C-alpha positions in Angstrom: 29.7 -64.5 -25.3 28.4 -62.7 -28.4 27.6 -65.0 -31.3 27.9 -63.9 -34.9 25.1 -64.9 -37.0 25.8 -66.9 -40.1 25.0 -66.2 -43.6 21.2 -67.4 -43.0 21.3 -69.8 -46.1 18.2 -71.7 -46.5 18.9 -75.6 -46.1 17.2 -78.3 -44.5 19.3 -78.4 -41.4 18.7 -74.5 -40.6 15.0 -75.2 -41.0 15.2 -78.2 -38.4 17.4 -75.8 -36.1 14.5 -73.1 -36.6 11.9 -75.6 -35.6 13.8 -76.6 -32.7 14.2 -73.2 -31.5 10.7 -72.5 -31.8 9.7 -75.7 -29.8 12.1 -75.1 -26.9 10.6 -71.3 -26.7 14.0 -69.9 -27.5 12.6 -67.1 -29.9 11.1 -64.7 -27.8 9.5 -61.5 -29.3 6.8 -60.4 -27.1 6.6 -57.0 -25.5 7.5 -56.9 -21.7 6.4 -54.2 -19.3 9.2 -52.0 -17.7 10.0 -52.9 -14.2 9.3 -50.5 -11.3 12.6 -48.7 -10.7 12.0 -47.5 -7.3 10.8 -50.7 -5.7 13.1 -53.3 -4.0 12.5 -56.8 -2.6 13.9 -58.5 0.4 15.9 -61.5 0.4 13.2 -64.0 1.1 11.0 -62.5 -1.5 14.0 -62.6 -4.1 14.5 -66.1 -3.0 10.9 -67.2 -3.7 10.4 -65.2 -7.0 14.0 -66.9 -8.2 13.5 -70.2 -6.9 16.6 -70.3 -4.8 17.5 -70.9 -1.2 18.5 -67.9 1.1 21.9 -69.7 1.4 22.4 -69.4 -2.4 21.3 -66.0 -2.1 23.5 -64.9 0.8 26.4 -66.6 -0.9 26.0 -65.1 -4.4 25.8 -61.8 -2.7 29.1 -62.3 -0.8 31.1 -63.4 -3.7 29.8 -60.7 -5.8 28.0 -62.9 -8.1 24.6 -61.1 -7.7 24.5 -58.1 -5.4 21.4 -56.1 -4.2 21.3 -53.3 -6.3 18.7 -51.2 -4.4 20.3 -51.4 -1.0 23.0 -53.5 0.2 23.1 -54.9 3.9 25.0 -52.7 6.2 25.6 -54.0 9.8 23.6 -56.2 11.8 19.8 -55.9 11.3 19.7 -54.0 8.1 17.9 -55.5 5.0 19.1 -56.0 1.6 16.7 -54.9 -1.2 16.9 -56.7 -4.8 15.6 -54.9 -7.9 13.4 -56.6 -10.4 16.6 -57.0 -12.8 18.5 -58.7 -9.7 15.9 -61.3 -9.3 15.9 -61.8 -13.1 19.4 -62.3 -13.1 19.1 -64.6 -9.8 16.8 -66.9 -11.7 19.1 -67.3 -14.9 21.9 -68.0 -12.6 19.9 -71.1 -11.0 18.8 -72.4 -14.1 22.4 -72.4 -15.6 23.5 -74.0 -12.3 21.0 -76.7 -12.8 21.9 -77.6 -16.3 25.7 -78.1 -15.2 27.4 -74.7 -16.4 30.3 -74.2 -14.1 30.2 -71.1 -11.7 33.3 -69.6 -13.7 31.3 -69.5 -16.7 28.1 -68.0 -15.0 30.0 -65.5 -13.5 31.3 -64.5 -17.1 27.7 -64.6 -18.2 26.4 -62.4 -15.4 29.2 -59.8 -16.1 28.1 -59.6 -19.7 24.2 -59.1 -18.7 25.3 -56.2 -16.3 26.4 -54.3 -19.4 23.1 -54.5 -20.8 20.1 -52.1 -20.4 17.0 -53.5 -18.3 14.8 -53.7 -21.4 17.7 -55.1 -23.4 17.7 -58.3 -21.1 14.2 -59.3 -22.5 15.6 -59.8 -26.1 18.5 -61.9 -25.2 18.5 -65.7 -25.2 21.4 -67.3 -23.7 22.5 -70.7 -25.1 24.9 -73.2 -23.8 26.8 -76.7 -24.8 27.1 -77.2 -21.0 30.6 -75.9 -21.1 30.3 -72.2 -22.6 27.4 -70.0 -22.4 26.7 -67.8 -25.8 24.6 -64.6 -25.8 22.1 -64.5 -28.9 20.4 -61.2 -29.6 18.8 -62.2 -32.6 16.6 -65.4 -34.0 19.3 -66.1 -36.5 22.1 -66.5 -33.8 19.8 -68.8 -32.0 19.3 -70.8 -35.1 23.1 -70.9 -36.0 24.0 -72.2 -32.7 21.3 -75.0 -32.8 22.5 -75.7 -36.5 26.1 -75.9 -35.4 25.3 -78.2 -32.5 26.7 -75.9 -30.0 23.1 -75.1 -28.4 22.3 -77.9 -26.0 20.0 -75.7 -24.2 18.7 -72.2 -24.1 17.2 -69.7 -21.8 15.0 -66.7 -23.4 15.4 -63.9 -20.7 12.0 -62.7 -22.1 10.2 -65.7 -20.8 12.0 -65.6 -17.3 11.2 -62.0 -17.3 7.6 -62.9 -17.4 8.1 -65.5 -14.9 9.5 -63.3 -12.4 6.8 -60.4 -13.1 4.1 -63.0 -12.1 5.8 -64.1 -9.2 6.5 -60.6 -7.8 2.9 -59.6 -8.5 1.8 -61.6 -5.5 5.0 -60.9 -3.4 5.7 -57.8 -1.1 8.0 -55.2 -2.4 8.9 -51.8 -0.8 10.4 -48.4 -1.9 14.0 -47.9 -1.8 15.2 -45.7 1.4 15.0 -42.1 1.1 16.4 -39.3 3.0 12.8 -38.8 4.5 13.0 -39.9 8.3 9.5 -41.3 8.0 10.5 -44.0 5.8 12.1 -45.7 8.6 8.8 -47.0 9.8 7.8 -48.1 6.1 6.2 -51.5 5.9 6.6 -53.5 2.7 3.0 -55.0 3.0 1.6 -51.3 2.9 3.7 -50.5 0.0 2.4 -53.5 -1.9 -1.2 -52.4 -1.0 -0.4 -48.9 -2.0 1.0 -50.0 -5.5 -2.1 -52.1 -6.1 -4.4 -49.3 -5.4 -2.5 -47.1 -7.5 -2.6 -49.6 -10.2 -6.4 -50.1 -9.9 -7.2 -46.3 -9.8 -4.3 -45.2 -12.2 
């Protein structure tokens, strides 16, 4: 997965590769805001933000590709809760699938992403030649792949982060369950309204 950057010699091919990376939005260096750690999102919300179907969400959870990390479903009637990070990964999986990458390669990529800190994800660009997936953590690595012809397409996770953040701003979230019995009657829309009030007054 990890790509070792080359010597970075200045040459025409490298300059062209650098231009291509810039045009495709693969070099992401904008600061992202920290996602809420205690807020989870139900399945339909995760689907909407990630651009996937509920069938895909359910299948990926059952096959342990992307599982809800805030709260797993336990028995009939219980609701899965997905974190911001989970939804970010769901959206990345959807994009990789759309470009023809095999589920086996996607599973390998997701495993690597799990080992990264949440904020580290925004600094990663995933590149693929349609067969393998490469993880780039610096502009040099992205340019090296493009120059070598291995990077047919790429996904800057920082940009996906901003897309997910924008989508979730208008969708309901809820706090993860606590030991407080009153939380059983907690409504996600009330929690969203509460967060918006806090944001305005805080």
